[in-house]
C-alpha positions, -999 to +999 in steps of 0.1 A: -155+546-750-182+572-745-180+602-769-206+624-751-198+649-725-160+644-725-149+672-748-123+684-723-108+649-720-107+641-756-089+674-763-063+665-737-057+632-754-071+610-726-107+599-732-131+594-703-140+557-700-171+542-685-165+528-650-171+491-645-207+484-634-210+490-596-177+509-594-171+546-587-163+567-618-129+580-608-124+606-636-125+639-620-150+665-633-147+691-606-164+667-581-151+642-555-124+618-566-133+583-554-107+556-553-108+525-530-130+536-501-117+571-500-133+603-513-111+633-521-130+666-527-119+689-556-091+713-548-076+690-521-050+663-515-050+632-494-026+604-485-043+571-480-032+536-471-039+505-492-037+472-472-019+443-489-041+412-492-040+392-460-021+359-462-018+336-433+017+338-417+025+372-431+024+404-410-001+431-422+014+456-445+001+487-464+014+510-490+008+548-493-012+562-522-011+600-529-043+615-543-043+651-556-077+662-570-077+694-590-103+721-589-107+719-627-120+691-649-094+668-665-081+632-667-067+610-639-030+602-643-015+574-623+023+573-615+038+541-601+073+532-590+092+504-572+073+475-586+108+462-583+117+469-547+153+480-555+144+507-580+145+540-561+147+567-587+110+566-594+102+570-558+120+604-558+104+614-591+068+608-578+076+626-545+088+657-564+058+657-588+032+651-561+047+676-536+049+702-563+013+701-574-012+728-563-047+712-563-062+747-566-044+751-600-046+715-612-070+702-639-078+666-634-061+644-608-028+627-601-026+594-583+009+586-570+021+552-558+057+556-549+063+520-536+042+493-551+064+464-540+066+470-503+081+436-496+110+441-520+116+477-509+120+467-472+144+438-481+163+459-507+153+433-532+140+434-568+113+407-561+082+403-540+079+375-514+085+341-529+112+356-552+086+364-578+087+393-603+056+413-594+058+429-629+049+396-644+018+391-623-007+418-636-036+421-638-034+396-610-058+371-595-074+372-561-072+334-558-036+328-569-002+334-552+005+363-529+021+382-557-009+378-580-032+388-551-012+420-546-012+427-583-050+421-585-057+444-555-037+473-570-050+469-605-087+465-597-086+489-567-066+518-583-053+514-618-085+506-637-100+539-624-073+560-641-070+572-677-033+572-681-004+554-664+033+561-662+052+532-646+087+542-636+115+517-635+154+516-636+179+491-650+181+458-632+209+450-608+244+461-621+228+478-652+216+513-659+193+530-685+194+564-701+163+583-691+138+572-717+103+559-724+092+524-735+059+525-753+039+507-780+035+536-804+012+516-826-015+524-800-028+559-807-035+569-771-001+556-760+016+575-788-002+607-777+008+601-741+045+596-751+046+627-773+036+648-742+071+641-727+087+663-753+124+657-760+125+627-737+132+599-761+110+568-766+118+533-777+091+514-795+084+485-773+056+460-769+052+451-732+056+416-721+026+397-708+021+401-670+036+436-669+016+465-654+020+484-687+006+455-708-023+449-684-032+486-684-030+489-721-052+458-726-077+474-703-079+505-725-057+527-703-029+547-721+002+534-705+040+535-709+072+528-689+097+554-680+133+540-675+155+561-652+191+551-644+201+522-622+189+504-591+198+506-554+203+543-553+190+578-561+206+596-591+195+632-588+205+643-623+184+615-638+156+621-614+154+658-625+153+647-661+124+624-653+106+651-634+110+676-663+095+650-687+065+645-665+060+682-661+060+685-698+033+658-700+011+675-674+014+708-693+007+691-727-026+677-713-035+711-699-034+697-663-010+725-652+003+758-666-011+778-694-033+762-721-018+757-755+016+743-744+034+724-772+060+699-761+094+697-779+098+671-807+107+636-795+135+612-805+120+578-814+141+546-813+134+514-832+147+479-835+179+469-818+182+449-786+209+437-762+245+431-772+257+402-752+291+391-740+309+366-763+337+361-738+342+358-700+363+384-682+362+419-668+341+445-687+355+480-692+331+504-708+342+530-733+309+548-740+283+566-719+246+563-720+230+583-748+261+580-770+254+579-808+278+555-825+284+542-860+288+505-869+321+491-856+326+516-829+343+500-798+318+501-770+338+483-744+366+458-739+365+425-720+399+414-707+411+382-691+426+390-657+449+360-659+464+368-693+469+396-717+440+386-739+416+414-747+383+412-767+366+443-781+328+448-780+317+467-811+285+483-823+267+460-847+251+489-866+247+527-864+228+531-830+223+549-798+233+534-764+201+533-743+213+510-716+245+494-704+260+471-678+283+486-652+320+478-657+323+444-639+331+407-642+309+392-669+303+358-684+294+346-719+258+357-727+257+385-701+237+415-714+261+444-720+245+471-740+209+480-750+211+497-784+185+509-809+183+529-841+168+564-841+139+569-865+147+593-892+119+618-903 
């Protein structure tokens, strides 16, 4: 990373990085913001279209990218959602953030991609064409499968030109997550990014290979995941919580509002994992997301609909419930609760 001429970015926690040779430097410094083949002057906004890679037999498709270039110098923050096509809460969050920004009062730039996986979104499906998880294909490859080509185009055309990334997700089908962050806090830049969200809790998490978060972090971009509720719908209370967290982040980096903003202290969660069903039957939850429980607390019961047999699901240690399955029919091994321990100061 270059350490010269980037005082304002270092102070904000996002350092200016050198652009790849032959590429446009996208970090805004009061001049034009250049991403893909578009040029957005300072103090303006523009919605552009990015064409999906052409594959024989598939109809042409494009996704919308929102660019807001501030009048003042600052970092470029990218917001992505719907890498899984059935995850809608992030779409609403990006819309609220982008629509609420005044480029005449913004320092730096915000790049919003509300629907990354257009195929899955149209089909109300988690996956991209070929039943492939797009969030296991980054940074992509222009010569591989359609999913890898899409990932490559997005990553090389947009993501690498940004300084920070917030990738917004929800729980998978029939599961929901407390609004939270997933981040590798052992990375200094990522820890700084996470702290900017204030009282929005963060779970220490190393990203899996192929995820957008992992690819961005490996490329030197401060990146984390925001989890917001469940799939296949909009949950406005959770959307508002996500928006508040992002506004705190923008304020903490001096991109909006008065300088000197200090975010609230953050809850940090460590360890834990999924509690899985040990019996087949119907799950009946007894705790809500965010509930703090002690070891042995009954989290749910699983009952056999054909008999009076009931099995209790208990907390294996003192923990916080960060994710859960909806009450439903479950089988042995089904992931029921995501729990973790809160770090004590």
